[in-house]
mmCIF file of the N, C-alpha and C atoms, coordinates in Angstrom:
data_MODEL
# 
_entry.id   MODEL 
# 
loop_
_atom_site.group_PDB 
_atom_site.id 
_atom_site.type_symbol 
_atom_site.label_atom_id 
_atom_site.label_alt_id 
_atom_site.label_comp_id 
_atom_site.label_asym_id 
_atom_site.label_entity_id 
_atom_site.label_seq_id 
_atom_site.pdbx_PDB_ins_code 
_atom_site.Cartn_x 
_atom_site.Cartn_y 
_atom_site.Cartn_z 
_atom_site.occupancy 
_atom_site.B_iso_or_equiv 
_atom_site.pdbx_formal_charge 
_atom_site.auth_seq_id 
_atom_site.auth_comp_id 
_atom_site.auth_asym_id 
_atom_site.auth_atom_id 
_atom_site.pdbx_PDB_model_num 
ATOM 1   N N  . UNK A 1 1  ? -29.637  -24.987 92.578 1.00 0.00 ? 1  UNK A N  1 
ATOM 2   C CA . UNK A 1 1  ? -30.899  -24.997 93.289 1.00 0.00 ? 1  UNK A CA 1 
ATOM 3   C C  . UNK A 1 1  ? -32.088  -25.108 92.316 1.00 0.00 ? 1  UNK A C  1 
ATOM 4   N N  . UNK A 1 2  ? -32.010  -24.369 91.228 1.00 0.00 ? 2  UNK A N  1 
ATOM 5   C CA . UNK A 1 2  ? -33.073  -24.389 90.231 1.00 0.00 ? 2  UNK A CA 1 
ATOM 6   C C  . UNK A 1 2  ? -33.199  -25.766 89.586 1.00 0.00 ? 2  UNK A C  1 
ATOM 7   N N  . UNK A 1 3  ? -32.090  -26.410 89.366 1.00 0.00 ? 3  UNK A N  1 
ATOM 8   C CA . UNK A 1 3  ? -32.079  -27.741 88.774 1.00 0.00 ? 3  UNK A CA 1 
ATOM 9   C C  . UNK A 1 3  ? -32.752  -28.744 89.703 1.00 0.00 ? 3  UNK A C  1 
ATOM 10  N N  . UNK A 1 4  ? -32.539  -28.614 90.993 1.00 0.00 ? 4  UNK A N  1 
ATOM 11  C CA . UNK A 1 4  ? -33.147  -29.502 91.972 1.00 0.00 ? 4  UNK A CA 1 
ATOM 12  C C  . UNK A 1 4  ? -34.672  -29.358 91.975 1.00 0.00 ? 4  UNK A C  1 
ATOM 13  N N  . UNK A 1 5  ? -35.175  -28.140 91.867 1.00 0.00 ? 5  UNK A N  1 
ATOM 14  C CA . UNK A 1 5  ? -36.618  -27.896 91.832 1.00 0.00 ? 5  UNK A CA 1 
ATOM 15  C C  . UNK A 1 5  ? -37.217  -28.503 90.560 1.00 0.00 ? 5  UNK A C  1 
ATOM 16  N N  . UNK A 1 6  ? -36.530  -28.363 89.436 1.00 0.00 ? 6  UNK A N  1 
ATOM 17  C CA . UNK A 1 6  ? -37.011  -28.926 88.174 1.00 0.00 ? 6  UNK A CA 1 
ATOM 18  C C  . UNK A 1 6  ? -37.061  -30.450 88.266 1.00 0.00 ? 6  UNK A C  1 
ATOM 19  N N  . UNK A 1 7  ? -36.059  -31.068 88.858 1.00 0.00 ? 7  UNK A N  1 
ATOM 20  C CA . UNK A 1 7  ? -36.035  -32.527 89.005 1.00 0.00 ? 7  UNK A CA 1 
ATOM 21  C C  . UNK A 1 7  ? -37.177  -32.993 89.901 1.00 0.00 ? 7  UNK A C  1 
ATOM 22  N N  . UNK A 1 8  ? -37.445  -32.296 90.977 1.00 0.00 ? 8  UNK A N  1 
ATOM 23  C CA . UNK A 1 8  ? -38.533  -32.664 91.898 1.00 0.00 ? 8  UNK A CA 1 
ATOM 24  C C  . UNK A 1 8  ? -39.890  -32.531 91.200 1.00 0.00 ? 8  UNK A C  1 
ATOM 25  N N  . UNK A 1 9  ? -40.072  -31.450 90.460 1.00 0.00 ? 9  UNK A N  1 
ATOM 26  C CA . UNK A 1 9  ? -41.334  -31.253 89.742 1.00 0.00 ? 9  UNK A CA 1 
ATOM 27  C C  . UNK A 1 9  ? -41.517  -32.344 88.689 1.00 0.00 ? 9  UNK A C  1 
ATOM 28  N N  . UNK A 1 10 ? -40.489  -32.667 87.940 1.00 0.00 ? 10 UNK A N  1 
ATOM 29  C CA . UNK A 1 10 ? -40.581  -33.736 86.944 1.00 0.00 ? 10 UNK A CA 1 
ATOM 30  C C  . UNK A 1 10 ? -40.889  -35.086 87.597 1.00 0.00 ? 10 UNK A C  1 
ATOM 31  N N  . UNK A 1 11 ? -40.279  -35.360 88.733 1.00 0.00 ? 11 UNK A N  1 
ATOM 32  C CA . UNK A 1 11 ? -40.528  -36.618 89.438 1.00 0.00 ? 11 UNK A CA 1 
ATOM 33  C C  . UNK A 1 11 ? -41.989  -36.691 89.883 1.00 0.00 ? 11 UNK A C  1 
ATOM 34  N N  . UNK A 1 12 ? -42.516  -35.581 90.385 1.00 0.00 ? 12 UNK A N  1 
ATOM 35  C CA . UNK A 1 12 ? -43.923  -35.558 90.795 1.00 0.00 ? 12 UNK A CA 1 
ATOM 36  C C  . UNK A 1 12 ? -44.861  -35.755 89.612 1.00 0.00 ? 12 UNK A C  1 
ATOM 37  N N  . UNK A 1 13 ? -44.566  -35.139 88.493 1.00 0.00 ? 13 UNK A N  1 
ATOM 38  C CA . UNK A 1 13 ? -45.402  -35.288 87.301 1.00 0.00 ? 13 UNK A CA 1 
ATOM 39  C C  . UNK A 1 13 ? -45.376  -36.736 86.822 1.00 0.00 ? 13 UNK A C  1 
ATOM 40  N N  . UNK A 1 14 ? -44.226  -37.363 86.834 1.00 0.00 ? 14 UNK A N  1 
ATOM 41  C CA . UNK A 1 14 ? -44.114  -38.755 86.414 1.00 0.00 ? 14 UNK A CA 1 
ATOM 42  C C  . UNK A 1 14 ? -44.883  -39.669 87.360 1.00 0.00 ? 14 UNK A C  1 
ATOM 43  N N  . UNK A 1 15 ? -44.783  -39.428 88.674 1.00 0.00 ? 15 UNK A N  1 
ATOM 44  C CA . UNK A 1 15 ? -45.496  -40.261 89.642 1.00 0.00 ? 15 UNK A CA 1 
ATOM 45  C C  . UNK A 1 15 ? -47.013  -40.131 89.465 1.00 0.00 ? 15 UNK A C  1 
ATOM 46  N N  . UNK A 1 16 ? -47.481  -38.925 89.261 1.00 0.00 ? 16 UNK A N  1 
ATOM 47  C CA . UNK A 1 16 ? -48.925  -38.704 89.068 1.00 0.00 ? 16 UNK A CA 1 
ATOM 48  C C  . UNK A 1 16 ? -49.393  -39.359 87.779 1.00 0.00 ? 16 UNK A C  1 
ATOM 49  N N  . UNK A 1 17 ? -48.624  -39.237 86.720 1.00 0.00 ? 17 UNK A N  1 
ATOM 50  C CA . UNK A 1 17 ? -48.986  -39.842 85.435 1.00 0.00 ? 17 UNK A CA 1 
ATOM 51  C C  . UNK A 1 17 ? -49.046  -41.364 85.550 1.00 0.00 ? 17 UNK A C  1 
ATOM 52  N N  . UNK A 1 18 ? -48.109  -41.955 86.256 1.00 0.00 ? 18 UNK A N  1 
ATOM 53  C CA . UNK A 1 18 ? -48.116  -43.412 86.437 1.00 0.00 ? 18 UNK A CA 1 
ATOM 54  C C  . UNK A 1 18 ? -49.346  -43.871 87.206 1.00 0.00 ? 18 UNK A C  1 
ATOM 55  N N  . UNK A 1 19 ? -49.705  -43.139 88.234 1.00 0.00 ? 19 UNK A N  1 
ATOM 56  C CA . UNK A 1 19 ? -50.885  -43.522 89.019 1.00 0.00 ? 19 UNK A CA 1 
ATOM 57  C C  . UNK A 1 19 ? -52.157  -43.411 88.196 1.00 0.00 ? 19 UNK A C  1 
ATOM 58  N N  . UNK A 1 20 ? -52.250  -42.379 87.396 1.00 0.00 ? 20 UNK A N  1 
ATOM 59  C CA . UNK A 1 20 ? -53.438  -42.217 86.566 1.00 0.00 ? 20 UNK A CA 1 
ATOM 60  C C  . UNK A 1 20 ? -53.532  -43.314 85.514 1.00 0.00 ? 20 UNK A C  1 
ATOM 61  N N  . UNK A 1 21 ? -52.420  -43.687 84.944 1.00 0.00 ? 21 UNK A N  1 
ATOM 62  C CA . UNK A 1 21 ? -52.413  -44.729 83.915 1.00 0.00 ? 21 UNK A CA 1 
ATOM 63  C C  . UNK A 1 21 ? -52.578  -46.125 84.507 1.00 0.00 ? 21 UNK A C  1 
ATOM 64  N N  . UNK A 1 22 ? -52.201  -46.304 85.759 1.00 0.00 ? 22 UNK A N  1 
ATOM 65  C CA . UNK A 1 22 ? -52.271  -47.616 86.395 1.00 0.00 ? 22 UNK A CA 1 
ATOM 66  C C  . UNK A 1 22 ? -53.651  -47.923 86.977 1.00 0.00 ? 22 UNK A C  1 
ATOM 67  N N  . UNK A 1 23 ? -54.532  -46.955 87.004 1.00 0.00 ? 23 UNK A N  1 
ATOM 68  C CA . UNK A 1 23 ? -55.879  -47.186 87.537 1.00 0.00 ? 23 UNK A CA 1 
ATOM 69  C C  . UNK A 1 23 ? -56.590  -48.239 86.712 1.00 0.00 ? 23 UNK A C  1 
ATOM 70  N N  . UNK A 1 24 ? -57.221  -49.178 87.387 1.00 0.00 ? 24 UNK A N  1 
ATOM 71  C CA . UNK A 1 24 ? -57.963  -50.191 86.627 1.00 0.00 ? 24 UNK A CA 1 
ATOM 72  C C  . UNK A 1 24 ? -59.184  -49.569 85.963 1.00 0.00 ? 24 UNK A C  1 
ATOM 73  N N  . UNK A 1 25 ? -59.373  -49.898 84.724 1.00 0.00 ? 25 UNK A N  1 
ATOM 74  C CA . UNK A 1 25 ? -60.519  -49.402 83.969 1.00 0.00 ? 25 UNK A CA 1 
ATOM 75  C C  . UNK A 1 25 ? -61.742  -50.202 84.382 1.00 0.00 ? 25 UNK A C  1 
ATOM 76  N N  . UNK A 1 26 ? -62.856  -49.548 84.609 1.00 0.00 ? 26 UNK A N  1 
ATOM 77  C CA . UNK A 1 26 ? -64.065  -50.270 84.963 1.00 0.00 ? 26 UNK A CA 1 
ATOM 78  C C  . UNK A 1 26 ? -64.655  -50.878 83.703 1.00 0.00 ? 26 UNK A C  1 
ATOM 79  N N  . UNK A 1 27 ? -64.832  -52.187 83.686 1.00 0.00 ? 27 UNK A N  1 
ATOM 80  C CA . UNK A 1 27 ? -65.363  -52.837 82.483 1.00 0.00 ? 27 UNK A CA 1 
ATOM 81  C C  . UNK A 1 27 ? -66.846  -52.517 82.290 1.00 0.00 ? 27 UNK A C  1 
ATOM 82  N N  . UNK A 1 28 ? -67.259  -52.537 81.051 1.00 0.00 ? 28 UNK A N  1 
ATOM 83  C CA . UNK A 1 28 ? -68.665  -52.316 80.730 1.00 0.00 ? 28 UNK A CA 1 
ATOM 84  C C  . UNK A 1 28 ? -69.410  -53.592 81.079 1.00 0.00 ? 28 UNK A C  1 
ATOM 85  N N  . UNK A 1 29 ? -70.420  -53.442 81.910 1.00 0.00 ? 29 UNK A N  1 
ATOM 86  C CA . UNK A 1 29 ? -71.186  -54.613 82.321 1.00 0.00 ? 29 UNK A CA 1 
ATOM 87  C C  . UNK A 1 29 ? -72.291  -54.871 81.313 1.00 0.00 ? 29 UNK A C  1 
ATOM 88  N N  . UNK A 1 30 ? -72.358  -56.093 80.874 1.00 0.00 ? 30 UNK A N  1 
ATOM 89  C CA . UNK A 1 30 ? -73.412  -56.503 79.956 1.00 0.00 ? 30 UNK A CA 1 
ATOM 90  C C  . UNK A 1 30 ? -74.359  -57.410 80.708 1.00 0.00 ? 30 UNK A C  1 
ATOM 91  N N  . UNK A 1 31 ? -75.580  -57.393 80.307 1.00 0.00 ? 31 UNK A N  1 
ATOM 92  C CA . UNK A 1 31 ? -76.550  -58.257 80.936 1.00 0.00 ? 31 UNK A CA 1 
ATOM 93  C C  . UNK A 1 31 ? -76.242  -59.704 80.576 1.00 0.00 ? 31 UNK A C  1 
ATOM 94  N N  . UNK A 1 32 ? -76.017  -60.500 81.597 1.00 0.00 ? 32 UNK A N  1 
ATOM 95  C CA . UNK A 1 32 ? -75.721  -61.902 81.332 1.00 0.00 ? 32 UNK A CA 1 
ATOM 96  C C  . UNK A 1 32 ? -76.999  -62.739 81.300 1.00 0.00 ? 32 UNK A C  1 
ATOM 97  N N  . UNK A 1 33 ? -78.055  -62.178 81.835 1.00 0.00 ? 33 UNK A N  1 
ATOM 98  C CA . UNK A 1 33 ? -79.324  -62.892 81.839 1.00 0.00 ? 33 UNK A CA 1 
ATOM 99  C C  . UNK A 1 33 ? -80.120  -62.462 80.624 1.00 0.00 ? 33 UNK A C  1 
ATOM 100 N N  . UNK A 1 34 ? -80.540  -63.421 79.824 1.00 0.00 ? 34 UNK A N  1 
ATOM 101 C CA . UNK A 1 34 ? -81.333  -63.082 78.648 1.00 0.00 ? 34 UNK A CA 1 
ATOM 102 C C  . UNK A 1 34 ? -82.759  -62.772 79.093 1.00 0.00 ? 34 UNK A C  1 
ATOM 103 N N  . UNK A 1 35 ? -83.326  -61.757 78.483 1.00 0.00 ? 35 UNK A N  1 
ATOM 104 C CA . UNK A 1 35 ? -84.671  -61.330 78.849 1.00 0.00 ? 35 UNK A CA 1 
ATOM 105 C C  . UNK A 1 35 ? -85.701  -62.110 78.043 1.00 0.00 ? 35 UNK A C  1 
ATOM 106 N N  . UNK A 1 36 ? -86.821  -62.349 78.670 1.00 0.00 ? 36 UNK A N  1 
ATOM 107 C CA . UNK A 1 36 ? -87.916  -63.032 77.990 1.00 0.00 ? 36 UNK A CA 1 
ATOM 108 C C  . UNK A 1 36 ? -88.644  -62.005 77.136 1.00 0.00 ? 36 UNK A C  1 
ATOM 109 N N  . UNK A 1 37 ? -88.793  -62.297 75.846 1.00 0.00 ? 37 UNK A N  1 
ATOM 110 C CA . UNK A 1 37 ? -89.438  -61.377 74.921 1.00 0.00 ? 37 UNK A CA 1 
ATOM 111 C C  . UNK A 1 37 ? -90.895  -61.783 74.740 1.00 0.00 ? 37 UNK A C  1 
ATOM 112 N N  . UNK A 1 38 ? -91.754  -60.758 74.666 1.00 0.00 ? 38 UNK A N  1 
ATOM 113 C CA . UNK A 1 38 ? -93.182  -60.991 74.426 1.00 0.00 ? 38 UNK A CA 1 
ATOM 114 C C  . UNK A 1 38 ? -93.616  -60.175 73.218 1.00 0.00 ? 38 UNK A C  1 
ATOM 115 N N  . UNK A 1 39 ? -94.709  -60.575 72.611 1.00 0.00 ? 39 UNK A N  1 
ATOM 116 C CA . UNK A 1 39 ? -95.192  -59.917 71.399 1.00 0.00 ? 39 UNK A CA 1 
ATOM 117 C C  . UNK A 1 39 ? -96.379  -59.023 71.727 1.00 0.00 ? 39 UNK A C  1 
ATOM 118 N N  . UNK A 1 40 ? -96.361  -57.806 71.183 1.00 0.00 ? 40 UNK A N  1 
ATOM 119 C CA . UNK A 1 40 ? -97.476  -56.880 71.368 1.00 0.00 ? 40 UNK A CA 1 
ATOM 120 C C  . UNK A 1 40 ? -98.699  -57.458 70.662 1.00 0.00 ? 40 UNK A C  1 
ATOM 121 N N  . UNK A 1 41 ? -99.828  -57.490 71.375 1.00 0.00 ? 41 UNK A N  1 
ATOM 122 C CA . UNK A 1 41 ? -101.057 -58.057 70.813 1.00 0.00 ? 41 UNK A CA 1 
ATOM 123 C C  . UNK A 1 41 ? -101.635 -57.160 69.721 1.00 0.00 ? 41 UNK A C  1 
ATOM 124 N N  . UNK A 1 42 ? -101.210 -55.902 69.637 1.00 0.00 ? 42 UNK A N  1 
ATOM 125 C CA . UNK A 1 42 ? -101.750 -54.975 68.657 1.00 0.00 ? 42 UNK A CA 1 
ATOM 126 C C  . UNK A 1 42 ? -100.915 -54.940 67.377 1.00 0.00 ? 42 UNK A C  1 
ATOM 127 N N  . UNK A 1 43 ? -99.618  -54.682 67.518 1.00 0.00 ? 43 UNK A N  1 
ATOM 128 C CA . UNK A 1 43 ? -98.784  -54.486 66.314 1.00 0.00 ? 43 UNK A CA 1 
ATOM 129 C C  . UNK A 1 43 ? -97.858  -55.655 66.027 1.00 0.00 ? 43 UNK A C  1 
ATOM 130 N N  . UNK A 1 44 ? -97.636  -56.541 66.977 1.00 0.00 ? 44 UNK A N  1 
ATOM 131 C CA . UNK A 1 44 ? -96.819  -57.717 66.736 1.00 0.00 ? 44 UNK A CA 1 
ATOM 132 C C  . UNK A 1 44 ? -95.338  -57.553 67.021 1.00 0.00 ? 44 UNK A C  1 
ATOM 133 N N  . UNK A 1 45 ? -94.911  -56.372 67.451 1.00 0.00 ? 45 UNK A N  1 
ATOM 134 C CA . UNK A 1 45 ? -93.494  -56.157 67.739 1.00 0.00 ? 45 UNK A CA 1 
ATOM 135 C C  . UNK A 1 45 ? -93.119  -56.915 69.015 1.00 0.00 ? 45 UNK A C  1 
ATOM 136 N N  . UNK A 1 46 ? -91.871  -57.389 69.073 1.00 0.00 ? 46 UNK A N  1 
ATOM 137 C CA . UNK A 1 46 ? -91.386  -58.086 70.266 1.00 0.00 ? 46 UNK A CA 1 
ATOM 138 C C  . UNK A 1 46 ? -90.665  -57.096 71.164 1.00 0.00 ? 46 UNK A C  1 
ATOM 139 N N  . UNK A 1 47 ? -90.968  -57.160 72.452 1.00 0.00 ? 47 UNK A N  1 
ATOM 140 C CA . UNK A 1 47 ? -90.362  -56.285 73.447 1.00 0.00 ? 47 UNK A CA 1 
ATOM 141 C C  . UNK A 1 47 ? -90.037  -57.110 74.689 1.00 0.00 ? 47 UNK A C  1 
ATOM 142 N N  . UNK A 1 48 ? -89.075  -56.642 75.505 1.00 0.00 ? 48 UNK A N  1 
ATOM 143 C CA . UNK A 1 48 ? -88.780  -57.355 76.745 1.00 0.00 ? 48 UNK A CA 1 
ATOM 144 C C  . UNK A 1 48 ? -90.013  -57.358 77.664 1.00 0.00 ? 48 UNK A C  1 
ATOM 145 N N  . UNK A 1 49 ? -90.242  -58.458 78.326 1.00 0.00 ? 49 UNK A N  1 
ATOM 146 C CA . UNK A 1 49 ? -91.421  -58.596 79.183 1.00 0.00 ? 49 UNK A CA 1 
ATOM 147 C C  . UNK A 1 49 ? -91.446  -57.531 80.278 1.00 0.00 ? 49 UNK A C  1 
ATOM 148 N N  . UNK A 1 50 ? -90.284  -57.140 80.778 1.00 0.00 ? 50 UNK A N  1 
ATOM 149 C CA . UNK A 1 50 ? -90.216  -56.133 81.832 1.00 0.00 ? 50 UNK A CA 1 
ATOM 150 C C  . UNK A 1 50 ? -90.697  -54.767 81.357 1.00 0.00 ? 50 UNK A C  1 
ATOM 151 N N  . UNK A 1 51 ? -90.586  -54.484 80.078 1.00 0.00 ? 51 UNK A N  1 
ATOM 152 C CA . UNK A 1 51 ? -91.002  -53.189 79.538 1.00 0.00 ? 51 UNK A CA 1 
ATOM 153 C C  . UNK A 1 51 ? -92.425  -53.202 79.003 1.00 0.00 ? 51 UNK A C  1 
ATOM 154 N N  . UNK A 1 52 ? -93.009  -54.375 78.888 1.00 0.00 ? 52 UNK A N  1 
ATOM 155 C CA . UNK A 1 52 ? -94.339  -54.495 78.282 1.00 0.00 ? 52 UNK A CA 1 
ATOM 156 C C  . UNK A 1 52 ? -95.437  -54.161 79.290 1.00 0.00 ? 52 UNK A C  1 
ATOM 157 N N  . UNK A 1 53 ? -96.554  -53.682 78.743 1.00 0.00 ? 53 UNK A N  1 
ATOM 158 C CA . UNK A 1 53 ? -97.754  -53.473 79.531 1.00 0.00 ? 53 UNK A CA 1 
ATOM 159 C C  . UNK A 1 53 ? -98.610  -54.725 79.375 1.00 0.00 ? 53 UNK A C  1 
ATOM 160 N N  . UNK A 1 54 ? -99.210  -55.176 80.458 1.00 0.00 ? 54 UNK A N  1 
ATOM 161 C CA . UNK A 1 54 ? -99.957  -56.423 80.393 1.00 0.00 ? 54 UNK A CA 1 
ATOM 162 C C  . UNK A 1 54 ? -101.394 -56.199 80.847 1.00 0.00 ? 54 UNK A C  1 
ATOM 163 N N  . UNK A 1 55 ? -102.298 -56.815 80.109 1.00 0.00 ? 55 UNK A N  1 
ATOM 164 C CA . UNK A 1 55 ? -103.720 -56.825 80.473 1.00 0.00 ? 55 UNK A CA 1 
ATOM 165 C C  . UNK A 1 55 ? -104.194 -58.245 80.226 1.00 0.00 ? 55 UNK A C  1 
ATOM 166 N N  . UNK A 1 56 ? -104.650 -58.883 81.283 1.00 0.00 ? 56 UNK A N  1 
ATOM 167 C CA . UNK A 1 56 ? -105.044 -60.285 81.242 1.00 0.00 ? 56 UNK A CA 1 
ATOM 168 C C  . UNK A 1 56 ? -103.841 -61.103 80.763 1.00 0.00 ? 56 UNK A C  1 
ATOM 169 N N  . UNK A 1 57 ? -103.987 -61.842 79.692 1.00 0.00 ? 57 UNK A N  1 
ATOM 170 C CA . UNK A 1 57 ? -102.897 -62.673 79.169 1.00 0.00 ? 57 UNK A CA 1 
ATOM 171 C C  . UNK A 1 57 ? -102.192 -62.018 77.985 1.00 0.00 ? 57 UNK A C  1 
ATOM 172 N N  . UNK A 1 58 ? -102.511 -60.765 77.692 1.00 0.00 ? 58 UNK A N  1 
ATOM 173 C CA . UNK A 1 58 ? -101.973 -60.096 76.502 1.00 0.00 ? 58 UNK A CA 1 
ATOM 174 C C  . UNK A 1 58 ? -100.967 -59.022 76.903 1.00 0.00 ? 58 UNK A C  1 
ATOM 175 N N  . UNK A 1 59 ? -99.955  -58.837 76.048 1.00 0.00 ? 59 UNK A N  1 
ATOM 176 C CA . UNK A 1 59 ? -98.913  -57.842 76.273 1.00 0.00 ? 59 UNK A CA 1 
ATOM 177 C C  . UNK A 1 59 ? -98.997  -56.761 75.208 1.00 0.00 ? 59 UNK A C  1 
ATOM 178 N N  . UNK A 1 60 ? -98.594  -55.538 75.592 1.00 0.00 ? 60 UNK A N  1 
ATOM 179 C CA . UNK A 1 60 ? -98.636  -54.392 74.679 1.00 0.00 ? 60 UNK A CA 1 
ATOM 180 C C  . UNK A 1 60 ? -97.336  -53.609 74.796 1.00 0.00 ? 60 UNK A C  1 
ATOM 181 N N  . UNK A 1 61 ? -96.934  -53.002 73.678 1.00 0.00 ? 61 UNK A N  1 
ATOM 182 C CA . UNK A 1 61 ? -95.686  -52.238 73.654 1.00 0.00 ? 61 UNK A CA 1 
ATOM 183 C C  . UNK A 1 61 ? -95.878  -50.801 74.136 1.00 0.00 ? 61 UNK A C  1 
ATOM 184 N N  . UNK A 1 62 ? -97.108  -50.300 74.143 1.00 0.00 ? 62 UNK A N  1 
ATOM 185 C CA . UNK A 1 62 ? -97.354  -48.927 74.579 1.00 0.00 ? 62 UNK A CA 1 
ATOM 186 C C  . UNK A 1 62 ? -98.763  -48.799 75.142 1.00 0.00 ? 62 UNK A C  1 
ATOM 187 N N  . UNK A 1 63 ? -98.976  -47.711 75.852 1.00 0.00 ? 63 UNK A N  1 
ATOM 188 C CA . UNK A 1 63 ? -100.295 -47.439 76.418 1.00 0.00 ? 63 UNK A CA 1 
ATOM 189 C C  . UNK A 1 63 ? -101.317 -47.214 75.302 1.00 0.00 ? 63 UNK A C  1 
ATOM 190 N N  . UNK A 1 64 ? -100.892 -46.607 74.206 1.00 0.00 ? 64 UNK A N  1 
ATOM 191 C CA . UNK A 1 64 ? -101.795 -46.357 73.080 1.00 0.00 ? 64 UNK A CA 1 
ATOM 192 C C  . UNK A 1 64 ? -102.310 -47.672 72.495 1.00 0.00 ? 64 UNK A C  1 
ATOM 193 N N  . UNK A 1 65 ? -101.445 -48.650 72.367 1.00 0.00 ? 65 UNK A N  1 
ATOM 194 C CA . UNK A 1 65 ? -101.879 -49.939 71.826 1.00 0.00 ? 65 UNK A CA 1 
ATOM 195 C C  . UNK A 1 65 ? -102.799 -50.669 72.800 1.00 0.00 ? 65 UNK A C  1 
ATOM 196 N N  . UNK A 1 66 ? -102.536 -50.541 74.080 1.00 0.00 ? 66 UNK A N  1 
ATOM 197 C CA . UNK A 1 66 ? -103.428 -51.135 75.067 1.00 0.00 ? 66 UNK A CA 1 
ATOM 198 C C  . UNK A 1 66 ? -104.797 -50.484 74.991 1.00 0.00 ? 66 UNK A C  1 
ATOM 199 N N  . UNK A 1 67 ? -104.816 -49.152 74.886 1.00 0.00 ? 67 UNK A N  1 
ATOM 200 C CA . UNK A 1 67 ? -106.092 -48.415 74.792 1.00 0.00 ? 67 UNK A CA 1 
ATOM 201 C C  . UNK A 1 67 ? -106.861 -48.771 73.514 1.00 0.00 ? 67 UNK A C  1 
ATOM 202 N N  . UNK A 1 68 ? -106.143 -48.919 72.394 1.00 0.00 ? 68 UNK A N  1 
ATOM 203 C CA . UNK A 1 68 ? -106.793 -49.285 71.129 1.00 0.00 ? 68 UNK A CA 1 
ATOM 204 C C  . UNK A 1 68 ? -107.464 -50.656 71.263 1.00 0.00 ? 68 UNK A C  1 
ATOM 205 N N  . UNK A 1 69 ? -106.807 -51.562 71.926 1.00 0.00 ? 69 UNK A N  1 
ATOM 206 C CA . UNK A 1 69 ? -107.364 -52.909 72.091 1.00 0.00 ? 69 UNK A CA 1 
ATOM 207 C C  . UNK A 1 69 ? -108.591 -52.884 73.008 1.00 0.00 ? 69 UNK A C  1 
ATOM 208 N N  . UNK A 1 70 ? -108.612 -51.979 73.962 1.00 0.00 ? 70 UNK A N  1 
ATOM 209 C CA . UNK A 1 70 ? -109.757 -51.859 74.869 1.00 0.00 ? 70 UNK A CA 1 
ATOM 210 C C  . UNK A 1 70 ? -110.992 -51.325 74.125 1.00 0.00 ? 70 UNK A C  1 
ATOM 211 N N  . UNK A 1 71 ? -110.774 -50.457 73.133 1.00 0.00 ? 71 UNK A N  1 
ATOM 212 C CA . UNK A 1 71 ? -111.877 -49.812 72.409 1.00 0.00 ? 71 UNK A CA 1 
ATOM 213 C C  . UNK A 1 71 ? -112.428 -50.687 71.295 1.00 0.00 ? 71 UNK A C  1 
ATOM 214 N N  . UNK A 1 72 ? -111.734 -51.730 70.943 1.00 0.00 ? 72 UNK A N  1 
ATOM 215 C CA . UNK A 1 72 ? -112.185 -52.577 69.835 1.00 0.00 ? 72 UNK A CA 1 
ATOM 216 C C  . UNK A 1 72 ? -113.223 -53.570 70.292 1.00 0.00 ? 72 UNK A C  1 
# 
């Protein structure tokens, strides 16, 4: 009787291990669309257009650089 319980427990452990190992791994998604880069009018660094601050036709990498340009 004890041997039967051990066999059942081992079978369950093997089945669970197989299911866990058989799960498809989720691939890391990379951006396939290249971002348009713009140059900060103050320091010259290039940043993605989506992250840049814009005033008129000029782009800035931070609020501080935008403010500095306003005061000049």
